[in-house]
Structure formats: C-alpha cells, structure tokens
C-alpha positions as protocol buffer text, in pm:
chain_id: "A"
residue {
  index: 1
  type: UNK
  ca { x: 7 y: 10 z: -19 }
}
residue {
  index: 2
  type: UNK
  ca { x: 103 y: 359 z: -23 }
}
residue {
  index: 3
  type: UNK
  ca { x: 63 y: 588 z: 255 }
}
residue {
  index: 4
  type: UNK
  ca { x: 208 y: 919 z: 372 }
}
residue {
  index: 5
  type: UNK
  ca { x: 258 y: 1037 z: 709 }
}
residue {
  index: 6
  type: UNK
  ca { x: 294 y: 1413 z: 815 }
}
residue {
  index: 7
  type: UNK
  ca { x: 353 y: 1545 z: 1149 }
}
residue {
  index: 8
  type: UNK
  ca { x: 117 y: 1737 z: 1375 }
}
residue {
  index: 9
  type: UNK
  ca { x: 333 y: 1854 z: 1645 }
}
residue {
  index: 10
  type: UNK
  ca { x: 411 y: 2220 z: 1730 }
}
residue {
  index: 11
  type: UNK
  ca { x: 451 y: 2290 z: 1326 }
}
residue {
  index: 12
  type: UNK
  ca { x: 237 y: 2004 z: 1221 }
}
residue {
  index: 13
  type: UNK
  ca { x: -64 y: 2213 z: 1090 }
}
residue {
  index: 14
  type: UNK
  ca { x: 168 y: 2420 z: 889 }
}
residue {
  index: 15
  type: UNK
  ca { x: 349 y: 2120 z: 771 }
}
residue {
  index: 16
  type: UNK
  ca { x: 31 y: 1930 z: 676 }
}
residue {
  index: 17
  type: UNK
  ca { x: -104 y: 2268 z: 487 }
}
residue {
  index: 18
  type: UNK
  ca { x: 233 y: 2293 z: 313 }
}
residue {
  index: 19
  type: UNK
  ca { x: 245 y: 1928 z: 213 }
}
residue {
  index: 20
  type: UNK
  ca { x: -141 y: 1974 z: 57 }
}
residue {
  index: 21
  type: UNK
  ca { x: -46 y: 2315 z: -129 }
}
residue {
  index: 22
  type: UNK
  ca { x: 287 y: 2167 z: -282 }
}
residue {
  index: 23
  type: UNK
  ca { x: 98 y: 1843 z: -387 }
}
residue {
  index: 24
  type: UNK
  ca { x: -141 y: 2081 z: -567 }
}
residue {
  index: 25
  type: UNK
  ca { x: 124 y: 2305 z: -707 }
}
residue {
  index: 26
  type: UNK
  ca { x: 331 y: 1984 z: -848 }
}
residue {
  index: 27
  type: UNK
  ca { x: 40 y: 1810 z: -1012 }
}
residue {
  index: 28
  type: UNK
  ca { x: -35 y: 2153 z: -1187 }
}
residue {
  index: 29
  type: UNK
  ca { x: 334 y: 2167 z: -1296 }
}
residue {
  index: 30
  type: UNK
  ca { x: 333 y: 1825 z: -1455 }
}
residue {
  index: 31
  type: UNK
  ca { x: -5 y: 1803 z: -1600 }
}
residue {
  index: 32
  type: UNK
  ca { x: -143 y: 2162 z: -1639 }
}
residue {
  index: 33
  type: UNK
  ca { x: -464 y: 2320 z: -1504 }
}
residue {
  index: 34
  type: UNK
  ca { x: -678 y: 2016 z: -1627 }
}
residue {
  index: 35
  type: UNK
  ca { x: -515 y: 1667 z: -1544 }
}
residue {
  index: 36
  type: UNK
  ca { x: -777 y: 1503 z: -1768 }
}
residue {
  index: 37
  type: UNK
  ca { x: -660 y: 1672 z: -2057 }
}
residue {
  index: 38
  type: UNK
  ca { x: -289 y: 1610 z: -2039 }
}
residue {
  index: 39
  type: UNK
  ca { x: -143 y: 1352 z: -2264 }
}
residue {
  index: 40
  type: UNK
  ca { x: 123 y: 1247 z: -2000 }
}
residue {
  index: 41
  type: UNK
  ca { x: -133 y: 1143 z: -1752 }
}
residue {
  index: 42
  type: UNK
  ca { x: -209 y: 774 z: -1781 }
}
residue {
  index: 43
  type: UNK
  ca { x: -553 y: 578 z: -1731 }
}
residue {
  index: 44
  type: UNK
  ca { x: -640 y: 270 z: -1564 }
}
residue {
  index: 45
  type: UNK
  ca { x: -569 y: -25 z: -1747 }
}
residue {
  index: 46
  type: UNK
  ca { x: -921 y: -181 z: -1734 }
}
residue {
  index: 47
  type: UNK
  ca { x: -1261 y: -156 z: -1597 }
}
residue {
  index: 48
  type: UNK
  ca { x: -1202 y: -400 z: -1327 }
}
residue {
  index: 49
  type: UNK
  ca { x: -945 y: -202 z: -1175 }
}
residue {
  index: 50
  type: UNK
  ca { x: -1101 y: 142 z: -1247 }
}
residue {
  index: 51
  type: UNK
  ca { x: -1419 y: 5 z: -1046 }
}
residue {
  index: 52
  type: UNK
  ca { x: -1170 y: -110 z: -773 }
}
residue {
  index: 53
  type: UNK
  ca { x: -1010 y: 201 z: -730 }
}
residue {
  index: 54
  type: UNK
  ca { x: -1329 y: 426 z: -732 }
}
residue {
  index: 55
  type: UNK
  ca { x: -1458 y: 221 z: -448 }
}
residue {
  index: 56
  type: UNK
  ca { x: -1147 y: 316 z: -259 }
}
residue {
  index: 57
  type: UNK
  ca { x: -1209 y: 682 z: -310 }
}
residue {
  index: 58
  type: UNK
  ca { x: -1509 y: 636 z: -103 }
}
residue {
  index: 59
  type: UNK
  ca { x: -1317 y: 537 z: 220 }
}
residue {
  index: 60
  type: UNK
  ca { x: -1221 y: 851 z: 310 }
}
residue {
  index: 61
  type: UNK
  ca { x: -1225 y: 1237 z: 236 }
}
residue {
  index: 62
  type: UNK
  ca { x: -1081 y: 1341 z: -92 }
}
residue {
  index: 63
  type: UNK
  ca { x: -864 y: 1630 z: 6 }
}
residue {
  index: 64
  type: UNK
  ca { x: -728 y: 1700 z: -338 }
}
residue {
  index: 65
  type: UNK
  ca { x: -853 y: 1535 z: -670 }
}
residue {
  index: 66
  type: UNK
  ca { x: -1115 y: 1270 z: -664 }
}
residue {
  index: 67
  type: UNK
  ca { x: -1221 y: 1329 z: -1006 }
}
residue {
  index: 68
  type: UNK
  ca { x: -1327 y: 1051 z: -1222 }
}
residue {
  index: 69
  type: UNK
  ca { x: -1445 y: 965 z: -1597 }
}
residue {
  index: 70
  type: UNK
  ca { x: -1562 y: 591 z: -1642 }
}
residue {
  index: 71
  type: UNK
  ca { x: -1560 y: 644 z: -2012 }
}
residue {
  index: 72
  type: UNK
  ca { x: -1185 y: 700 z: -2042 }
}
residue {
  index: 73
  type: UNK
  ca { x: -1121 y: 517 z: -1703 }
}
residue {
  index: 74
  type: UNK
  ca { x: -976 y: 856 z: -1576 }
}
residue {
  index: 75
  type: UNK
  ca { x: -886 y: 896 z: -1201 }
}
residue {
  index: 76
  type: UNK
  ca { x: -722 y: 1226 z: -1101 }
}
residue {
  index: 77
  type: UNK
  ca { x: -420 y: 1234 z: -847 }
}
residue {
  index: 78
  type: UNK
  ca { x: -611 y: 1211 z: -539 }
}
residue {
  index: 79
  type: UNK
  ca { x: -522 y: 1251 z: -131 }
}
residue {
  index: 80
  type: UNK
  ca { x: -750 y: 1089 z: 86 }
}
residue {
  index: 81
  type: UNK
  ca { x: -761 y: 1194 z: 457 }
}
residue {
  index: 82
  type: UNK
  ca { x: -914 y: 1050 z: 763 }
}
residue {
  index: 83
  type: UNK
  ca { x: -939 y: 699 z: 599 }
}
residue {
  index: 84
  type: UNK
  ca { x: -1091 y: 415 z: 778 }
}
residue {
  index: 85
  type: UNK
  ca { x: -774 y: 214 z: 903 }
}
residue {
  index: 86
  type: UNK
  ca { x: -955 y: -133 z: 860 }
}
residue {
  index: 87
  type: UNK
  ca { x: -1073 y: -52 z: 516 }
}
residue {
  index: 88
  type: UNK
  ca { x: -915 y: -209 z: 175 }
}
residue {
  index: 89
  type: UNK
  ca { x: -777 y: 146 z: 113 }
}
residue {
  index: 90
  type: UNK
  ca { x: -531 y: 101 z: 415 }
}
residue {
  index: 91
  type: UNK
  ca { x: -495 y: -269 z: 397 }
}
residue {
  index: 92
  type: UNK
  ca { x: -465 y: -370 z: 43 }
}
residue {
  index: 93
  type: UNK
  ca { x: -218 y: -260 z: -242 }
}
residue {
  index: 94
  type: UNK
  ca { x: -364 y: 44 z: -428 }
}
residue {
  index: 95
  type: UNK
  ca { x: -174 y: 42 z: -741 }
}
residue {
  index: 96
  type: UNK
  ca { x: -360 y: 385 z: -865 }
}
residue {
  index: 97
  type: UNK
  ca { x: -328 y: 763 z: -813 }
}
residue {
  index: 98
  type: UNK
  ca { x: -474 y: 752 z: -471 }
}
residue {
  index: 99
  type: UNK
  ca { x: -246 y: 841 z: -162 }
}
residue {
  index: 100
  type: UNK
  ca { x: -397 y: 829 z: 202 }
}
residue {
  index: 101
  type: UNK
  ca { x: -248 y: 1082 z: 438 }
}
residue {
  index: 102
  type: UNK
  ca { x: -228 y: 1004 z: 807 }
}
residue {
  index: 103
  type: UNK
  ca { x: -116 y: 1270 z: 1065 }
}
residue {
  index: 104
  type: UNK
  ca { x: 66 y: 1170 z: 1401 }
}
residue {
  index: 105
  type: UNK
  ca { x: 208 y: 1331 z: 1686 }
}
residue {
  index: 106
  type: UNK
  ca { x: 499 y: 1102 z: 1791 }
}
residue {
  index: 107
  type: UNK
  ca { x: 714 y: 920 z: 1558 }
}
residue {
  index: 108
  type: UNK
  ca { x: 746 y: 619 z: 1804 }
}
residue {
  index: 109
  type: UNK
  ca { x: 395 y: 573 z: 1796 }
}
residue {
  index: 110
  type: UNK
  ca { x: 391 y: 541 z: 1411 }
}
residue {
  index: 111
  type: UNK
  ca { x: 688 y: 287 z: 1451 }
}
residue {
  index: 112
  type: UNK
  ca { x: 482 y: 87 z: 1697 }
}
residue {
  index: 113
  type: UNK
  ca { x: 186 y: 93 z: 1456 }
}
residue {
  index: 114
  type: UNK
  ca { x: 395 y: -3 z: 1149 }
}
residue {
  index: 115
  type: UNK
  ca { x: 570 y: -291 z: 1348 }
}
residue {
  index: 116
  type: UNK
  ca { x: 261 y: -453 z: 1431 }
}
residue {
  index: 117
  type: UNK
  ca { x: 145 y: -489 z: 1062 }
}
residue {
  index: 118
  type: UNK
  ca { x: 288 y: -690 z: 787 }
}
residue {
  index: 119
  type: UNK
  ca { x: 645 y: -607 z: 674 }
}
residue {
  index: 120
  type: UNK
  ca { x: 632 y: -387 z: 366 }
}
residue {
  index: 121
  type: UNK
  ca { x: 811 y: -425 z: 40 }
}
residue {
  index: 122
  type: UNK
  ca { x: 953 y: -73 z: 51 }
}
residue {
  index: 123
  type: UNK
  ca { x: 954 y: 204 z: 295 }
}
residue {
  index: 124
  type: UNK
  ca { x: 965 y: 549 z: 201 }
}
residue {
  index: 125
  type: UNK
  ca { x: 1107 y: 801 z: 432 }
}
residue {
  index: 126
  type: UNK
  ca { x: 1141 y: 1181 z: 351 }
}
residue {
  index: 127
  type: UNK
  ca { x: 1321 y: 1355 z: 632 }
}
residue {
  index: 128
  type: UNK
  ca { x: 1636 y: 1556 z: 705 }
}
residue {
  index: 129
  type: UNK
  ca { x: 1609 y: 1453 z: 1042 }
}
residue {
  index: 130
  type: UNK
  ca { x: 1915 y: 1216 z: 1129 }
}
residue {
  index: 131
  type: UNK
  ca { x: 1748 y: 1094 z: 1440 }
}
residue {
  index: 132
  type: UNK
  ca { x: 1435 y: 1011 z: 1263 }
}
residue {
  index: 133
  type: UNK
  ca { x: 1631 y: 847 z: 971 }
}
residue {
  index: 134
  type: UNK
  ca { x: 1823 y: 643 z: 1225 }
}
residue {
  index: 135
  type: UNK
  ca { x: 1509 y: 541 z: 1402 }
}
residue {
  index: 136
  type: UNK
  ca { x: 1345 y: 390 z: 1078 }
}
residue {
  index: 137
  type: UNK
  ca { x: 1644 y: 231 z: 988 }
}
residue {
  index: 138
  type: UNK
  ca { x: 1669 y: 38 z: 1301 }
}
residue {
  index: 139
  type: UNK
  ca { x: 1295 y: -29 z: 1375 }
}
residue {
  index: 140
  type: UNK
  ca { x: 1136 y: -90 z: 1058 }
}
residue {
  index: 141
  type: UNK
  ca { x: 1177 y: -411 z: 885 }
}
residue {
  index: 142
  type: UNK
  ca { x: 1114 y: -408 z: 502 }
}
residue {
  index: 143
  type: UNK
  ca { x: 1267 y: -535 z: 186 }
}
residue {
  index: 144
  type: UNK
  ca { x: 1416 y: -171 z: 106 }
}
residue {
  index: 145
  type: UNK
  ca { x: 1434 y: 141 z: 254 }
}
residue {
  index: 146
  type: UNK
  ca { x: 1422 y: 445 z: 11 }
}
residue {
  index: 147
  type: UNK
  ca { x: 1526 y: 761 z: 209 }
}
residue {
  index: 148
  type: UNK
  ca { x: 1422 y: 1107 z: 14 }
}
residue {
  index: 149
  type: UNK
  ca { x: 1342 y: 925 z: -312 }
}
residue {
  index: 150
  type: UNK
  ca { x: 1111 y: 674 z: -463 }
}
residue {
  index: 151
  type: UNK
  ca { x: 1178 y: 377 z: -701 }
}
residue {
  index: 152
  type: UNK
  ca { x: 1557 y: 454 z: -767 }
}
residue {
  index: 153
  type: UNK
  ca { x: 1667 y: 141 z: -582 }
}
residue {
  index: 154
  type: UNK
  ca { x: 1500 y: -44 z: -868 }
}
residue {
  index: 155
  type: UNK
  ca { x: 1771 y: 90 z: -1094 }
}
residue {
  index: 156
  type: UNK
  ca { x: 2085 y: 21 z: -873 }
}
residue {
  index: 157
  type: UNK
  ca { x: 2195 y: -313 z: -980 }
}
residue {
  index: 158
  type: UNK
  ca { x: 2417 y: -378 z: -663 }
}
residue {
  index: 159
  type: UNK
  ca { x: 2110 y: -331 z: -452 }
}
residue {
  index: 160
  type: UNK
  ca { x: 1918 y: -675 z: -381 }
}
residue {
  index: 161
  type: UNK
  ca { x: 1542 y: -596 z: -440 }
}
residue {
  index: 162
  type: UNK
  ca { x: 1293 y: -820 z: -244 }
}
residue {
  index: 163
  type: UNK
  ca { x: 1054 y: -845 z: 32 }
}
residue {
  index: 164
  type: UNK
  ca { x: 1052 y: -986 z: 394 }
}
residue {
  index: 165
  type: UNK
  ca { x: 815 y: -1243 z: 512 }
}
residue {
  index: 166
  type: UNK
  ca { x: 451 y: -1136 z: 366 }
}
residue {
  index: 167
  type: UNK
  ca { x: 582 y: -908 z: 128 }
}
residue {
  index: 168
  type: UNK
  ca { x: 806 y: -1180 z: -38 }
}
residue {
  index: 169
  type: UNK
  ca { x: 1086 y: -1405 z: -21 }
}
residue {
  index: 170
  type: UNK
  ca { x: 1434 y: -1380 z: -176 }
}
residue {
  index: 171
  type: UNK
  ca { x: 1594 y: -1099 z: -382 }
}
residue {
  index: 172
  type: UNK
  ca { x: 1707 y: -1016 z: -708 }
}
residue {
  index: 173
  type: UNK
  ca { x: 1929 y: -788 z: -913 }
}
residue {
  index: 174
  type: UNK
  ca { x: 2290 y: -842 z: -971 }
}
residue {
  index: 175
  type: UNK
  ca { x: 2469 y: -1076 z: -769 }
}
residue {
  index: 176
  type: UNK
  ca { x: 2152 y: -1112 z: -555 }
}
residue {
  index: 177
  type: UNK
  ca { x: 1973 y: -1291 z: -852 }
}
residue {
  index: 178
  type: UNK
  ca { x: 2265 y: -1547 z: -871 }
}
residue {
  index: 179
  type: UNK
  ca { x: 2273 y: -1610 z: -493 }
}
residue {
  index: 180
  type: UNK
  ca { x: 1861 y: -1637 z: -501 }
}
residue {
  index: 181
  type: UNK
  ca { x: 1874 y: -1904 z: -763 }
}
residue {
  index: 182
  type: UNK
  ca { x: 2184 y: -2095 z: -618 }
}
residue {
  index: 183
  type: UNK
  ca { x: 2198 y: -2350 z: -341 }
}
residue {
  index: 184
  type: UNK
  ca { x: 2473 y: -2299 z: -86 }
}
residue {
  index: 185
  type: UNK
  ca { x: 2550 y: -2677 z: 17 }
}
residue {
  index: 186
  type: UNK
  ca { x: 2674 y: -2721 z: 340 }
}
residue {
  index: 187
  type: UNK
  ca { x: 2976 y: -2988 z: 374 }
}
residue {
  index: 188
  type: UNK
  ca { x: 3112 y: -3117 z: 689 }
}
residue {
  index: 189
  type: UNK
  ca { x: 3414 y: -3360 z: 633 }
}
residue {
  index: 190
  type: UNK
  ca { x: 3568 y: -3526 z: 933 }
}
residue {
  index: 191
  type: UNK
  ca { x: 3855 y: -3768 z: 909 }
}
residue {
  index: 192
  type: UNK
  ca { x: 3798 y: -4117 z: 937 }
}
residue {
  index: 193
  type: UNK
  ca { x: 4028 y: -4187 z: 1225 }
}
residue {
  index: 194
  type: UNK
  ca { x: 3983 y: -4124 z: 1609 }
}
residue {
  index: 195
  type: UNK
  ca { x: 3636 y: -4253 z: 1627 }
}
residue {
  index: 196
  type: UNK
  ca { x: 3697 y: -4319 z: 1987 }
}
residue {
  index: 197
  type: UNK
  ca { x: 3672 y: -3911 z: 2043 }
}
residue {
  index: 198
  type: UNK
  ca { x: 3313 y: -3967 z: 1954 }
}
residue {
  index: 199
  type: UNK
  ca { x: 3245 y: -4209 z: 2203 }
}
residue {
  index: 200
  type: UNK
  ca { x: 3060 y: -3962 z: 2419 }
}
residue {
  index: 201
  type: UNK
  ca { x: 2777 y: -3962 z: 2186 }
}
residue {
  index: 202
  type: UNK
  ca { x: 2684 y: -4328 z: 2200 }
}
residue {
  index: 203
  type: UNK
  ca { x: 2522 y: -4537 z: 2476 }
}
residue {
  index: 204
  type: UNK
  ca { x: 2577 y: -4645 z: 2740 }
}
residue {
  index: 205
  type: UNK
  ca { x: 2544 y: -4297 z: 2910 }
}
residue {
  index: 206
  type: UNK
  ca { x: 2582 y: -4416 z: 3259 }
}
residue {
  index: 207
  type: UNK
  ca { x: 2978 y: -4430 z: 3274 }
}
residue {
  index: 208
  type: UNK
  ca { x: 3095 y: -4193 z: 3550 }
}
residue {
  index: 209
  type: UNK
  ca { x: 3332 y: -3993 z: 3290 }
}
residue {
  index: 210
  type: UNK
  ca { x: 3045 y: -3941 z: 3054 }
}
residue {
  index: 211
  type: UNK
  ca { x: 2808 y: -3809 z: 3336 }
}
residue {
  index: 212
  type: UNK
  ca { x: 3074 y: -3573 z: 3483 }
}
residue {
  index: 213
  type: UNK
  ca { x: 3156 y: -3439 z: 3125 }
}
residue {
  index: 214
  type: UNK
  ca { x: 2785 y: -3378 z: 3052 }
}
residue {
  index: 215
  type: UNK
  ca { x: 2732 y: -3223 z: 3383 }
}
residue {
  index: 216
  type: UNK
  ca { x: 3045 y: -2985 z: 3348 }
}
residue {
  index: 217
  type: UNK
  ca { x: 2899 y: -2906 z: 3007 }
}
residue {
  index: 218
  type: UNK
  ca { x: 2558 y: -2844 z: 3120 }
}
residue {
  index: 219
  type: UNK
  ca { x: 2617 y: -2610 z: 3408 }
}
residue {
  index: 220
  type: UNK
  ca { x: 2951 y: -2440 z: 3357 }
}
residue {
  index: 221
  type: UNK
  ca { x: 2888 y: -2064 z: 3349 }
}
residue {
  index: 222
  type: UNK
  ca { x: 3122 y: -1817 z: 3216 }
}
residue {
  index: 223
  type: UNK
  ca { x: 3231 y: -1533 z: 3461 }
}
residue {
  index: 224
  type: UNK
  ca { x: 3163 y: -1276 z: 3184 }
}
residue {
  index: 225
  type: UNK
  ca { x: 2903 y: -1265 z: 2906 }
}
residue {
  index: 226
  type: UNK
  ca { x: 3207 y: -1227 z: 2676 }
}
residue {
  index: 227
  type: UNK
  ca { x: 3401 y: -1529 z: 2778 }
}
residue {
  index: 228
  type: UNK
  ca { x: 3226 y: -1756 z: 2503 }
}
residue {
  index: 229
  type: UNK
  ca { x: 3595 y: -1850 z: 2405 }
}
residue {
  index: 230
  type: UNK
  ca { x: 3661 y: -1934 z: 2760 }
}
residue {
  index: 231
  type: UNK
  ca { x: 3388 y: -2184 z: 2796 }
}
residue {
  index: 232
  type: UNK
  ca { x: 3478 y: -2321 z: 2469 }
}
residue {
  index: 233
  type: UNK
  ca { x: 3842 y: -2376 z: 2602 }
}
residue {
  index: 234
  type: UNK
  ca { x: 3729 y: -2513 z: 2926 }
}
residue {
  index: 235
  type: UNK
  ca { x: 3466 y: -2751 z: 2760 }
}
residue {
  index: 236
  type: UNK
  ca { x: 3741 y: -2881 z: 2548 }
}
residue {
  index: 237
  type: UNK
  ca { x: 3952 y: -2923 z: 2829 }
}
residue {
  index: 238
  type: UNK
  ca { x: 3701 y: -3143 z: 3005 }
}
residue {
  index: 239
  type: UNK
  ca { x: 3647 y: -3340 z: 2710 }
}
residue {
  index: 240
  type: UNK
  ca { x: 3994 y: -3411 z: 2651 }
}
residue {
  index: 241
  type: UNK
  ca { x: 4049 y: -3497 z: 3001 }
}
residue {
  index: 242
  type: UNK
  ca { x: 3751 y: -3729 z: 3023 }
}
residue {
  index: 243
  type: UNK
  ca { x: 3875 y: -3885 z: 2689 }
}
residue {
  index: 244
  type: UNK
  ca { x: 4225 y: -3939 z: 2843 }
}
residue {
  index: 245
  type: UNK
  ca { x: 4079 y: -4088 z: 3146 }
}
residue {
  index: 246
  type: UNK
  ca { x: 3861 y: -4319 z: 2972 }
}
residue {
  index: 247
  type: UNK
  ca { x: 4114 y: -4439 z: 2707 }
}
residue {
  index: 248
  type: UNK
  ca { x: 4473 y: -4329 z: 2774 }
}
residue {
  index: 249
  type: UNK
  ca { x: 4560 y: -4303 z: 3140 }
}
residue {
  index: 250
  type: UNK
  ca { x: 4664 y: -4626 z: 3305 }
}
residue {
  index: 251
  type: UNK
  ca { x: 4363 y: -4743 z: 3529 }
}
residue {
  index: 252
  type: UNK
  ca { x: 4131 y: -4543 z: 3341 }
}
residue {
  index: 253
  type: UNK
  ca { x: 3776 y: -4692 z: 3242 }
}
residue {
  index: 254
  type: UNK
  ca { x: 3909 y: -4739 z: 2905 }
}
residue {
  index: 255
  type: UNK
  ca { x: 4174 y: -4988 z: 3003 }
}
C-alpha cells in the first residue's frame, strides 16, 4: 500500500497545509490546469481496476482530486484524508493515483503501529532529521528503505530487491539474483580416524566419566558475558581430560 504520514506537532498543521499545497502545485506543474486533458497522465488499465479504485475513493475524504471519468477510466491524482484504518484502502495494495494521508504526533507511535503490521516491500522516508532516519533504519523491517526518493533502488543493480515475510521471499538484481537461484550446500568432512573421540555420543551413558563431562558442559557458566571462548576452552579441556581418563591413562575406565 502507499501511505503518507505528516507531523501534527507544534508546526504540524503548517507542515500538513504546506504538503497539500505543494502537492497541488506539483500536479499543476506536471499536468497543467486540467489533468484529464494532459497527454502525460495515464489511464487505469481496465474496467475491473477502475471500479476497484473508485470504491477506494469512498473510504475517506478527498482532500485533493477525486475526479473520475468511467468512459476513459480517468482518476485524478487524489489525496484521501481520515481513511478508515480497517478499510481496503489501508490494508490492500492500491496500484492507482490515490494517496492516503495520516497525521501523527509522535514518530515512535508510528513505528509501533508499523511494526504491528505485515512487513512492507519498500519503506519510503522523507526527512532531513538524522534521528528520525536512524530510528526508521533500525526499527522498521522492510525489503528496501528509500530515503528522500522513490523507485531509484530498482535501477541500482548492486542493491538486492525483494521483500520480507509476507511481502516476498528472496531478492534479485545483480549478484543477489545469482545467489537467490543458487543453493549453498553445507559440507562437513571429518577425518575417518579417531572415532573413539566420539564415544561420548553413544550409549551406554551411565559411565561416570560421561556423566561428569555432560554435567560440566551443561552447568558451566562463564564469569563474563564475553567469555564464550573461555567456555569453549574449558569445555574442550574437560572433554580431552575425560577422553584421556577413559582411554589413555593407566587405570582409566578405557583400560
């Protein structure tokens, strides 16, 4: 779905009004005073999609645009305000010249609401606020994040394009296409000798040295969160010691 969000904090009403006026001005710059007469403005591809989109126009207030012509399947560039959040306008992909606009007071609330929904194919963010950009980068999961632009990511072959979860699986473009259609085969190759090292895997498990070793591995706690290597080293020492006791030392259980 396409959705614009503008602030309503201390300067929010001014921002919202400025957004609406600039939208109108840019539409006029691109398509003239009468959009329907512009040769540069496309029409809806067929009657089915035209009828689908005209129904979406009824799911909010047309702040800008809203004009239609069924004979030519024309729908003017339209901003819809106060949309019903549970309506198809807000839950389905639009694929038409209709832009729902919501207003917010706290960007963190927007992030919370977005994270509760399905992950989008693309997130578009228009902002010069470094904190806002960093927040969206870190907290919103989407196939792509475009900052202060739209669609350009489709032309950059080094940027993988694809969704996340409900919005798609895998990615393509450049090397990402090769990786998507390739299978990374895992290979584990253990030398054929020293099978006795694996004795711990096999029953019976009631041998004292196995019990002691498994207890040590299960309950050993490193002194610091970053001592993963220490745990590995200690566990390896326990394993080697138990192996030596069982199979090498005189008097061990392996003798």
